[in-house]
C-alpha positions, 0 to 999 in steps of 0.5 A: 500499500502506499505511504501516505507522505506529509511535509512531517515525513517527508525528510525521515523518508528520503532519509532511509536511502531507498528511492522514493516516489511521490504521487501529489493527488486531491481527493477533487482530482478526476486525473488523480483518481485514474492513476492510484490504482497503478500507484497503489500497484507500484508500492505492492510490487516493488515493497522493500525496493522503493518508498511510493507514496502520496501527497495530499496537495491540501494538506501538505503546503511544505512540500508542495510550495518545495517542488513547486507543485503547480498541477495534479496529479505530479509524480516525483522520481527522488533519487538521495534527496534529489527530483531526477525525474517527474511526470505531470498529469495522467499516464499508464503504469508503464511510465511510472514502472520506467521512470522508477526502474531507471532509478533503483 
């Protein structure tokens, strides 16, 4: 299951040394709901290899501002604390998986 990533726990998750995938979303966002099952599937498939989670933009202004998220869904791929790739907008699972494999 995808983790809930918040302003409070983000730094701790990044410090784990594992790649981190953050899906910035909101409950009212249709495209966010469309990719939610894909993000959940990746979280199960890559458990232990990467941290995959969701960040509600309405509840986490700090992270949203820090990464300049202006459109949702935005999925960031973070390695060693740095954003190395991102996907803005809905996409097929294979797109997210390819970007994740590139940072493992």
